[in-house]
NUVEXZA-473126 format. One line per 3 residues: for each residue x, y, z of N, C-alpha, C. Coordinates in steps of 0.2 Angstrom, whole numbers, plus 5000, padded with zeros to 4 digits. Layout:
X/Y/Z/X/Y/Z/X/Y/Z; ...
// end
This chain:
5074/5186/5137/5077/5187/5143/5075/5180/5147; 5081/5175/5147/5077/5168/5150/5074/5169/5159; 5073/5174/5160/5070/5175/5169/5062/5177/5164
5063/5180/5160/5055/5180/5158/5051/5173/5157; 5055/5169/5154/5052/5163/5154/5049/5158/5159; 5051/5160/5165/5048/5158/5172/5044/5162/5173
5044/5171/5173/5038/5173/5174/5030/5174/5169; 5030/5171/5165/5026/5168/5157/5024/5164/5158; 5029/5160/5153/5025/5153/5152/5026/5149/5156
5031/5149/5161/5032/5143/5167/5028/5146/5174; 5023/5151/5172/5020/5154/5179/5014/5149/5180; 5014/5146/5184/5008/5141/5188/5001/5144/5185
5003/5152/5189/4996/5158/5190/4993/5160/5183; 4999/5160/5179/4997/5162/5174/4993/5157/5170; 4996/5151/5171/4992/5146/5165/4987/5145/5168
4987/5144/5173/4979/5144/5177/4974/5149/5175; 4975/5154/5175/4973/5161/5172/4971/5161/5164; 4974/5157/5161/4974/5158/5152/4974/5152/5150
4971/5145/5155/4971/5140/5154/4962/5138/5149; 4964/5138/5143/4957/5136/5139/4957/5128/5134; 4951/5127/5131/4954/5123/5129/4954/5126/5118
4961/5124/5115/4962/5131/5109/4956/5124/5104; 4956/5129/5098/4956/5125/5092/4956/5118/5092; 4963/5119/5090/4966/5110/5088/4964/5106/5095
4965/5109/5101/4962/5101/5106/4956/5102/5106; 4952/5104/5103/4945/5105/5103/4944/5099/5096; 4947/5102/5093/4946/5094/5087/4946/5087/5087
4953/5087/5089/4956/5083/5093/4951/5077/5098; 4947/5081/5103/4943/5080/5106/4935/5077/5104; 4934/5082/5098/4929/5079/5096/4927/5072/5089
4934/5071/5088/4935/5068/5085/4938/5060/5088; 4940/5063/5095/4943/5054/5098/4936/5053/5099; 4930/5058/5102/4926/5057/5107/4920/5051/5102
4920/5053/5093/4919/5052/5088/4919/5045/5088; 4926/5041/5087/4930/5036/5087/4929/5032/5091; 4926/5036/5099/4926/5029/5102/4920/5028/5102
4915/5031/5100/4907/5029/5100/4906/5023/5093; 4911/5024/5088/4912/5022/5083/4914/5014/5086; 4919/5015/5089/4923/5006/5092/4919/5004/5097
4916/5009/5100/4910/5003/5104/4906/4999/5102; 4901/5001/5097/4897/4999/5091/4900/4994/5085; 4905/4994/5087/4911/4988/5080/4912/4983/5085
4913/4984/5094/4912/4980/5097/4905/4976/5099; 4901/4978/5099/4894/4978/5099/4893/4974/5094; 4896/4975/5088/4893/4969/5083/4898/4964/5081
4904/4965/5084/4911/4958/5085/4912/4960/5078; 4915/4966/5077/4918/4962/5073/4926/4968/5072; 4929/4960/5072/4938/4960/5075/4941/4958/5070
4938/4957/5066/4943/4956/5057/4945/4962/5054; 4951/4963/5055/4957/4969/5054/4958/4970/5048; 4959/4962/5045/4965/4961/5041/4962/4965/5031
4954/4968/5032/4954/4971/5026/4951/4977/5028; 4955/4979/5033/4951/4986/5036/4957/4991/5035; 4956/4999/5032/4958/5003/5032/4962/5006/5038
4968/5004/5043/4967/5007/5052/4970/5015/5048; 4970/5019/5052/4971/5028/5052/4975/5026/5058; 4980/5031/5061/4980/5033/5066/4977/5033/5074
4972/5033/5071/4967/5035/5079/4968/5024/5082; 4965/5022/5076/4964/5015/5076/4969/5012/5079; 4976/5012/5076/4981/5013/5080/4981/5014/5087
4978/5020/5089/4981/5019/5095/4976/5017/5101; 4969/5017/5097/4965/5012/5100/4968/5004/5099; 4970/5002/5096/4975/4996/5096/4980/4996/5103
4983/5003/5102/4987/5002/5109/4986/5000/5115; 4980/5006/5117/4977/5005/5121/4972/5000/5121; 4969/4997/5119/4969/4988/5121/4976/4985/5124
4982/4985/5123/4986/4982/5122/4989/4982/5129; 4989/4989/5129/4994/4992/5134/4989/4999/5137; 4982/4995/5143/4979/5001/5145/4980/5004/5151
4988/5002/5155/4990/5007/5163/4995/5012/5155; 4995/5011/5153/5001/5019/5149/4994/5021/5143; 4991/5019/5140/4989/5024/5134/4982/5025/5137
4979/5029/5140/4973/5031/5144/4970/5036/5138; 4965/5040/5140/4961/5041/5131/4964/5050/5132; 4967/5051/5139/4971/5059/5138/4976/5057/5136
4980/5050/5136/4986/5053/5132/4986/5049/5125; 4980/5047/5120/4978/5047/5115/4976/5052/5112; 4974/5057/5116/4971/5065/5114/4978/5067/5113
4983/5068/5118/4987/5070/5116/4991/5067/5108; 4993/5061/5108/4996/5057/5103/4995/5062/5095; 4987/5062/5096/4981/5068/5091/4984/5072/5091
4987/5077/5095/4989/5085/5096/4993/5085/5091; 4997/5080/5095/5005/5080/5092/5005/5080/5085; 4999/5075/5083/5001/5074/5076/4999/5078/5073
4995/5085/5074/4992/5089/5072/4996/5097/5069; 4998/5095/5076/5004/5103/5077/5012/5101/5075; 5014/5095/5076/5019/5092/5075/5021/5091/5067
5014/5088/5065/5017/5082/5058/5012/5088/5053; 5010/5092/5055/5006/5100/5046/5011/5101/5045; 5012/5110/5048/5017/5112/5047/5022/5109/5044
5026/5109/5047/5033/5106/5044/5033/5103/5039; 5029/5098/5038/5027/5094/5031/5027/5100/5026; 5020/5102/5029/5021/5108/5023/5025/5111/5020
5027/5114/5026/5031/5119/5024/5040/5114/5018; 5040/5110/5021/5044/5104/5016/5043/5103/5011; 5035/5099/5007/5034/5101/5003/5034/5106/4996
5030/5114/5001/5032/5119/4998/5037/5121/4993; 5044/5116/4998/5051/5119/4998/5055/5115/4991; 5051/5110/4990/5054/5106/4984/5049/5108/4979
5042/5110/4978/5038/5111/4974/5042/5119/4970; 5044/5122/4976/5048/5129/4975/5054/5127/4970; 5058/5124/4972/5065/5124/4970/5064/5120/4966
5060/5114/4963/5060/5110/4957/5058/5117/4949; 5051/5119/4950/5051/5123/4946/5054/5129/4945; 5058/5133/4951/5065/5138/4948/5068/5135/4946
5070/5129/4944/5073/5125/4939/5069/5122/4938; 5070/5125/4927/5067/5122/4924/5070/5116/4920; 5075/5115/4922/5077/5109/4920/5078/5101/4925
5077/5104/4931/5074/5099/4937/5068/5097/4933; 5065/5102/4935/5056/5099/4931/5057/5096/4927; 5060/5099/4921/5060/5092/4915/5063/5086/4916
5067/5086/4918/5069/5078/4922/5066/5074/4926; 5063/5078/4930/5061/5074/4936/5051/5071/4933; 5048/5077/4930/5043/5074/4925/5045/5067/4922
5050/5069/4918/5050/5063/4913/5052/5056/4916; 5057/5058/4921/5058/5051/4927/5051/5048/4929; 5047/5051/4932/5041/5047/4934/5036/5046/4927
5035/5050/4921/5032/5046/4917/5034/5040/4913; 5039/5039/4912/5042/5034/4911/5044/5028/4914; 5042/5029/4921/5042/5023/4928/5034/5023/4927
5030/5027/4927/5023/5026/4927/5019/5021/4920; 5023/5022/4916/5021/5021/4910/5022/5013/4909; 5027/5011/4911/5033/5006/4912/5026/4999/4918
5023/5004/4921/5021/4998/4927/5026/4997/4932; 5029/5004/4934/5036/5004/4938/5035/5004/4946; 5026/5011/4945/5024/5011/4950/5016/5012/4949
5011/5012/4953/5004/5015/4954/5004/5020/4957; 4996/5024/4956/4994/5030/4959/4988/5029/4963; 4991/5030/4970/4995/5032/4973/5002/5028/4973
5005/5030/4977/5014/5026/4973/5014/5023/4979; 5018/5019/4980/5021/5013/4988/5025/5018/4990; 5026/5016/4994/5034/5020/4999/5041/5016/4994
5041/5008/4996/5047/5006/4991/5044/5008/4983; 5042/5009/4980/5040/5011/4973/5044/5017/4972; 5044/5022/4979/5046/5029/4976/5054/5029/4976
5054/5025/4980/5063/5023/4981/5065/5022/4976; 5063/5019/4971/5066/5018/4966/5064/5022/4959; 5065/5028/4962/5065/5032/4957/5072/5039/4958
5077/5037/4959/5084/5042/4960/5083/5048/4958; 5083/5052/4953/5080/5057/4950/5078/5059/4958; 5069/5058/4958/5065/5060/4963/5069/5060/4971
5070/5056/4971/5073/5056/4978/5080/5060/4979; 5082/5063/4972/5090/5066/4974/5083/5072/4975; 5080/5074/4970/5074/5082/4971/5073/5084/4979
5071/5077/4982/5068/5078/4988/5072/5080/4994; 5080/5074/4993/5083/5077/4997/5089/5084/4996; 5089/5086/4990/5092/5093/4989/5088/5098/4990
5080/5097/4990/5078/5102/4995/5076/5102/5001; 5077/5097/5003/5075/5096/5011/5082/5099/5014; 5088/5098/5011/5093/5105/5012/5096/5109/5012
5091/5112/5005/5093/5118/5008/5088/5123/5010; 5081/5121/5011/5075/5123/5015/5071/5117/5021; 5078/5115/5026/5076/5112/5034/5067/5116/5037
5064/5112/5035/5060/5113/5039/5058/5119/5048; 5063/5117/5051/5063/5120/5055/5075/5120/5055; 5071/5127/5057/5083/5130/5057/5081/5131/5066
5080/5127/5071/5084/5127/5078/5090/5124/5078; 5095/5129/5084/5102/5124/5082/5100/5120/5088; 5093/5114/5090/5095/5109/5093/5098/5107/5097
5096/5109/5103/5102/5111/5108/5102/5104/5115; 5109/5104/5114/5110/5097/5118/5116/5100/5123; 5114/5098/5130/5121/5097/5133/5125/5093/5136
5130/5095/5137/5138/5093/5135/5139/5086/5143; 5136/5081/5144/5137/5076/5150/5144/5078/5155; 5144/5075/5160/5147/5074/5166/5155/5073/5159
5160/5076/5164/5164/5075/5160/5168/5077/5156; 5164/5081/5152/5164/5086/5147/5167/5081/5140; 5170/5086/5137/5169/5084/5128/5174/5088/5125
5179/5084/5122/5183/5083/5120/5183/5085/5112; 5185/5088/5107/5184/5090/5101/5189/5089/5098; 5187/5087/5091/5194/5084/5086/5200/5090/5086
5197/5096/5085/5200/5101/5085/5204/5103/5092; 5205/5101/5094/5208/5100/5102/5203/5107/5107; 5198/5109/5107/5194/5112/5110/5191/5108/5116
5191/5110/5123/5188/5106/5128/5181/5108/5128; 5175/5104/5128/5168/5109/5132/5166/5104/5137; 5167/5109/5143/5164/5108/5150/5160/5104/5151
5157/5103/5157/5150/5098/5156/5144/5105/5159; 5140/5103/5156/5135/5107/5157/5136/5113/5149; 5137/5113/5147/5140/5117/5141/5130/5116/5135
5132/5122/5133/5124/5120/5130/5127/5122/5122; 5126/5117/5118/5130/5116/5113/5125/5114/5105; 5126/5114/5101/5121/5115/5094/5123/5118/5090
5120/5115/5081/5121/5115/5076/5114/5120/5071; 5116/5123/5069/5107/5125/5064/5111/5122/5058; 5105/5119/5056/5102/5116/5048/5104/5117/5043
5099/5124/5046/5105/5129/5039/5109/5134/5036; 5115/5131/5043/5122/5132/5044/5128/5127/5040; 5125/5121/5043/5129/5114/5042/5126/5112/5034
5121/5113/5031/5119/5110/5025/5123/5114/5022; 5126/5119/5023/5131/5126/5016/5136/5124/5018; 5139/5119/5021/5147/5119/5022/5148/5116/5017
5152/5118/5012/5156/5117/5008/5161/5111/5006; 5163/5109/5013/5168/5103/5012/5166/5097/5013; 5158/5098/5013/5154/5092/5014/5149/5093/5006
5145/5096/5005/5141/5098/5001/5145/5100/4996; 5152/5102/4993/5154/5104/4987/5155/5113/4985; 5156/5114/4981/5159/5123/4983/5151/5125/4980
5149/5124/4976/5141/5125/4974/5137/5124/4982; 5135/5123/4985/5133/5122/4991/5126/5126/4991; 5127/5133/4990/5120/5137/4989/5115/5135/4983
5116/5131/4978/5115/5130/4973/5109/5125/4974; 5104/5125/4970/5100/5119/4972/5104/5113/4964; 5106/5108/4967/5107/5105/4962/5107/5096/4964
5100/5094/4964/5100/5087/4963/5102/5082/4963; 5108/5085/4957/5114/5080/4954/5119/5076/4960; 5122/5081/4965/5124/5080/4968/5125/5074/4973
5118/5071/4972/5116/5066/4978/5117/5059/4972; 5118/5059/4966/5117/5054/4962/5125/5052/4960; 5127/5050/4958/5135/5047/4956/5137/5050/4949
5140/5053/4950/5142/5056/4941/5146/5051/4938; 5144/5053/4930/5149/5050/4928/5157/5049/4926; 5159/5045/4925/5166/5041/4926/5167/5043/4934
5164/5044/4939/5167/5044/4946/5168/5038/4950; 5172/5035/4952/5173/5028/4955/5167/5026/4962; 5165/5023/4963/5159/5019/4964/5162/5020/4973
5164/5020/4975/5167/5022/4982/5170/5027/4984; 5171/5030/4979/5171/5038/4980/5166/5041/4982; 5162/5037/4978/5151/5041/4978/5150/5039/4983
5150/5032/4986/5147/5030/4993/5151/5033/4999; 5155/5037/4997/5160/5037/5002/5157/5047/5003; 5156/5049/4998/5154/5056/4997/5145/5056/5001
5141/5052/4997/5134/5050/4998/5133/5049/5007; 5139/5044/5012/5138/5044/5016/5139/5050/5024; 5144/5053/5018/5146/5061/5021/5141/5067/5019
5134/5066/5017/5129/5071/5016/5126/5066/5019; 5123/5063/5018/5119/5058/5023/5120/5057/5030; 5128/5060/5033/5128/5061/5040/5127/5067/5042
5128/5071/5037/5126/5080/5039/5122/5084/5037; 5115/5080/5037/5108/5081/5033/5105/5081/5042; 5102/5088/5044/5101/5088/5052/5091/5091/5049
5090/5090/5044/5082/5092/5044/5077/5087/5048; 5079/5082/5052/5074/5080/5056/5079/5078/5063; 5085/5082/5065/5091/5081/5068/5095/5075/5068
5096/5070/5073/5102/5066/5073/5101/5064/5079; 5103/5058/5079/5104/5052/5087/5096/5050/5089; 5097/5048/5096/5090/5048/5100/5086/5054/5100
5089/5057/5097/5082/5064/5097/5080/5064/5091; 5080/5062/5091/5078/5062/5079/5071/5064/5081; 5068/5068/5074/5059/5071/5074/5056/5063/5077
5051/5064/5079/5048/5054/5081/5045/5055/5076; 5042/5060/5070/5038/5061/5062/5042/5060/5060; 5049/5058/5060/5052/5059/5054/5048/5056/5046
5048/5047/5048/5046/5043/5045/5039/5045/5041; 5035/5046/5045/5027/5049/5043/5030/5055/5038; 5032/5058/5040/5034/5066/5035/5036/5064/5030
5042/5059/5030/5042/5058/5023/5039/5052/5017; 5037/5048/5024/5029/5045/5018/5026/5048/5014; 5023/5055/5018/5018/5061/5016/5020/5062/5010
5030/5063/5009/5033/5070/5005/5031/5063/4997; 5034/5058/4998/5037/5053/4994/5030/5052/4992; 5026/5049/4994/5019/5047/4991/5014/5053/4986
5015/5059/4989/5011/5063/4988/5012/5065/4979; 5020/5068/4981/5024/5071/4974/5024/5068/4970; 5025/5062/4968/5023/5058/4961/5016/5060/4959
5012/5060/4962/5006/5058/4963/5004/5067/4957; 5004/5073/4960/5005/5080/4959/5008/5080/4952; 5015/5081/4953/5018/5080/4948/5017/5077/4941
5011/5072/4943/5010/5069/4936/5002/5072/4932; 4999/5073/4939/4993/5075/4937/4992/5081/4932; 5000/5087/4938/4999/5094/4935/5004/5097/4932
5002/5098/4927/5008/5104/4924/5008/5112/4929; 5016/5113/4932/5014/5117/4937/5019/5121/4934; 5018/5129/4936/5023/5133/4935/5022/5139/4940
5027/5143/4941/5025/5150/4947/5023/5154/4941; 5022/5159/4945/5016/5165/4940/5022/5169/4944; 5022/5172/4938/5023/5182/4938/5022/5185/4945
5025/5189/4945/5023/5194/4952/5020/5198/4948
// end
């Protein structure tokens, strides 16, 4: 019931009575405090050359604070860190588990993936850990990732939007008045057979690759339609702000994982 949201979650009295520092916020606060001390020491010894440093997120946040002190204060940096841990951890972990699960449930896909990785690594086409641009040169690996994210998007919410003033006329002839809440579930859209084919419920990485004898223009059109329907990270100006770092983690981790280990699903 919407009314309960205002009684409990948005009630300022409840917020005051229950406010306390959670473990994630405390962890982020402690890390930031430690880094600020380290930063102060670096400044004292004038270590300004960053060309040979491996900068992490906190380093980048601190550099942003130096450039925009009126915007990025310590509280804002803490907010960035908490966002990274909350929004950027579990969803990426879900995606990684889904990719590994679907690959292991389909031995032929596992064999093709490992063969591609083995051949590419043996010929020196990528290093460990793999660079982003190198991961994008592995067509079957990319297809596996796309297919798993299609079948198992980490967020199954309908990603609500509100129709603006003037309303919205759909191509079907239906008119939605201003203020109407609309949305689409990735779990439903990703199984649209008119876009992803009759076997939309099946794990089939090959759908993301050009089929033998398929006209290149037809393939480009088909691929464009599928990419346009992918809502794993949302779409438009409200696309997940962590999309790029999540994909970076996925594409950098999995090649090392599948090359280092022989993996299988244990019988229950």
